[in-house]
C-alpha positions in Angstrom: 19.3 6.3 -4.3 22.0 6.6 -6.5 24.5 4.8 -4.5 22.1 2.4 -4.0 21.9 1.8 -7.9 25.7 1.3 -7.7 25.7 -1.3 -5.6 23.3 -3.4 -7.5 24.0 -6.5 -9.8 20.5 -7.2 -10.5 17.2 -5.4 -11.1 15.3 -5.2 -8.1 11.9 -4.5 -7.0 11.7 -1.6 -4.5 8.7 -0.1 -2.3 8.8 3.1 -0.8 6.1 4.6 1.7 3.9 7.5 -0.4 6.4 10.4 0.3 6.3 12.4 -3.3 10.0 13.0 -3.5 11.0 9.0 -3.7 9.2 9.1 -7.0 11.7 11.2 -8.9 14.9 10.3 -6.6 14.0 6.6 -7.9 13.4 7.5 -11.5 16.6 10.0 -11.5 18.7 7.0 -10.2 17.1 4.1 -11.9 15.6 5.1 -15.1 12.1 4.6 -16.2 12.5 1.1 -17.0 15.2 0.4 -14.5 13.3 -0.8 -11.8 10.1 -2.6 -10.5 8.8 0.5 -8.3 5.5 0.6 -6.0 4.6 2.8 -3.4 2.8 1.8 -0.1 0.7 4.5 1.0 -0.9 4.1 4.9 -4.3 5.2 5.4 -4.9 6.7 8.8 -8.0 7.1 10.9 -8.8 9.6 13.7 -6.7 9.1 17.1 -8.3 9.5 20.6 -7.2 12.8 21.7 -5.5 11.2 25.1 -3.2 9.6 23.0 -2.5 12.1 20.4 0.8 13.4 21.7 3.2 10.3 21.8 1.2 7.8 19.4 0.5 7.7 15.8 -2.6 7.9 14.3 -4.1 4.8 14.0 -3.7 3.0 10.4 -7.0 1.8 9.0 -5.7 0.5 5.9 -3.2 0.7 2.8 -3.0 1.2 -0.7 -0.3 -0.2 -3.2 0.0 2.3 -5.7 2.3 1.3 -9.1 4.8 3.8 -9.8 7.2 2.2 -12.6 8.5 -1.2 -14.0 6.4 -4.3 -13.4 6.4 -4.9 -9.2 4.7 -7.6 -7.9 1.6 -6.7 -6.0 2.2 -9.4 -3.5 5.4 -8.3 -2.6 4.8 -4.6 -2.2 5.8 -4.1 1.4 7.4 -1.6 3.9 7.5 -4.6 6.7 10.9 -5.3 6.4 12.5 -1.9 6.5 9.9 -1.0 9.4 11.2 -4.1 11.2 15.1 -2.9 10.7 14.3 0.6 11.6 13.0 -0.6 14.9 15.9 -2.7 15.7 17.9 0.0 14.8 16.2 2.0 17.4 16.2 -0.4 19.8 20.1 -1.2 19.5 21.2 2.4 19.1 19.7 5.0 21.4 20.6 7.8 19.5 17.6 7.4 17.4 15.0 6.9 20.2 12.7 9.8 20.4 12.5 11.5 23.9 16.1 10.6 25.4 19.4 12.6 25.8 21.4 9.9 24.0 21.1 12.1 20.9 24.5 12.9 19.2 25.3 16.4 19.2 27.8 16.6 16.2 27.2 14.8 12.9 30.6 13.2 12.7 29.6 11.5 16.2 26.2 10.2 14.6 28.0 8.9 11.7 30.4 7.0 13.7 27.6 5.6 15.8 25.5 4.6 12.8 28.7 2.9 11.1 29.3 0.9 14.3 25.8 -0.4 14.6 26.0 -1.6 11.1 29.3 -3.5 11.3 27.9 -5.2 14.1 24.5 -5.9 13.0 26.1 -7.1 9.7 29.3 -8.9 10.8 29.1 -9.8 14.5 25.3 -10.4 15.4 24.0 -14.0 14.3 20.7 -13.6 12.9 18.8 -16.7 13.9 16.7 -16.9 10.4 19.9 -16.8 8.4 20.9 -19.7 10.6 17.9 -21.8 10.1 17.9 -21.2 6.1 21.6 -22.6 6.5 20.9 -25.9 8.6 21.5 -24.5 11.9 25.5 -23.0 10.8 25.6 -19.5 12.9 25.2 -16.8 10.1 25.6 -13.3 9.8 24.4 -11.2 6.8 28.0 -11.0 5.8 28.4 -14.5 5.8 25.1 -14.9 3.8 26.4 -12.5 1.1 29.6 -13.9 0.8 31.8 -10.8 2.2 32.7 -12.8 5.4 34.0 -16.2 6.1 33.0 -16.1 9.8 31.2 -14.5 12.7 33.8 -11.4 13.7 34.2 -10.8 17.1 33.7 -6.6 18.1 37.7 -6.8 18.8 38.0 -7.2 15.0 36.0 -4.2 14.3 38.2 -2.4 16.9 41.4 -3.3 14.9 39.9 -1.7 11.6 40.5 1.5 13.3 43.5 3.7 12.2 44.6 4.2 15.6 44.2 0.5 17.0 47.6 -0.7 16.0 
């Protein structure tokens, strides 16, 4: 959370799920008046017994809880991060349950995630961003102003210390 705060230039609205430790982490990092913060708590119902092992319980509703600041209730959502987490699991099998593609060493896991984030932000053209920019192929790095072009994978490889 402190790393996030150090990277922000403006006040943000933050939404987390209902895990209680988030409230303290957010307050410690942002301070009581430094963020517009709400929690979105999912309310679960019963799951049929046959599906219990691999299926989560059914969501029967949500509860939006104010935590601090002035969060806009219409923008309290975890949908974007949940969608991104699904994208990560689909593109990086090390994050998928019930596979043998797990990382045996933390260092390898970190390298795998680093490659994923570089490709996601610099190489992969995001069609929603492309539409917003009038059809110009755009990546998050271009949209954020940290790159002026869509990268190729070999450009990432050249960033490695032993690639010269």
